[in-house]
N, C-alpha and C positions, 0 to 999 in steps of 0.2 A: 798944934805941930804943923810944920810947913812940908808940904810933897812937893818936889822939885822934880821935873823929867827934863832931858834934852831930847827937843825932835829931830836933831841931826843925828844922833847916834844909833848906832846899827843894833844896840840892846831893844828888845822888844819891849813896849810901853807899860805893860802889866809887870816885867821884872825890873824895871827902873822904880814905880812906884813901891816894889817889896823893897828894892836895896834901899830907898831914900829911907822908909821905915826902919830899917835894919839900920843905918848910920844913925838915927836920931836914938835908937835905943843904947848903941855903942858909945855915942857921945855925953849920955846921960841927960838928953833933952826930954825922955820920957819912962815910965818905970810903969811896973807891973802893976796891972788893975787899972790904967787909962785906958780911956777909951780914943781910939782912932776918930779923924772924921768920917761922918759918914759920906759913903764911897758916893753916893750921886752928890754929894756938894764937890767933894774933890774930883769929880767928871767935870764937873760946869764949870770949875776955877780953871784947871788945865786944860778945858777946850778938848777932853779926849769921851771917849765910849764910856758907858757905866761898866761896861762889863770889864774893859780893859782895867779897871781900877779894883774890880770884883776877882779878876784872875789873879791881883796883885796879893790881895788879900786873901785870897784863899791858898797861896804857895805860902804865906806865912804861918796861916794855919796849920798849912801840910808841914811846915818847919817846925811847930809847938810853939811858936812865937805868939799867936794871936787866936784866942778864945771867937767864932763867929756864932751867933746866934740871932735868929730872925727876931729884931723887935727890940732888941739888946745892943745890936750893933758889933763890933770891933773891940773887943777888949785885950790890952796885951796879958800875957798869964805871968805866972809865974817864973816860968824858964826864960822868959826876955830878960836873961843876965846879960851884963856887958861882953862876958866872955863870950858865952854862945851867939849873940849877936854878931860878934866880929868873925867867930869861926863861921857863921853861915853867911856871912855876906862873904868872905876870901874863897868857901866854897863855890860860891856862883860867879865867881869871877875864875875861879879854877875851869868849872864847866864851860863859863861862855870861851875861854880862850882855847880850852881843848876843841871846842866844837867849831871855833875858826880855822883849827888847825887839820880838821877833820878825823880826830880822835872820835872813837864811840865810848859809850859806858862803860864796857868791859878794860878797855884801854887803860881809861883813868883810873878806876876800880885798883886795876893790877897793880899801878905805879903807886896809889895811896896805899896801899898795903903792902907794899913792898919798904914803903919809908916808915912802916910801924914795925918793921922786922929789929930784931936786937941788931947793932953795931952800923945802923944806916946813919 
């Protein structure tokens, strides 16, 4: 799996690493049970800090897409389905857009909650 970043993008590099993995999941390039490339190798190949890659992997763990274990590496979970990955990616895009517009977490949560209401 190839992880890509855009150094000119205003999106933090760790978020770009996570988005790249989400995209690979959504496009069916990787599946549950597969290992992600070691963070050290990704950092070296992209010319970024190891902790930046780990931040991206941790974000994926927090989303339930990756299981991180010392000595075992990062493994995609069963929850790493195309639908969940696509939704997770859209949520990350929504958060980035909201932040750029000065909206806070509660503002966005209110909008999302309202969208789930009947008749919306």
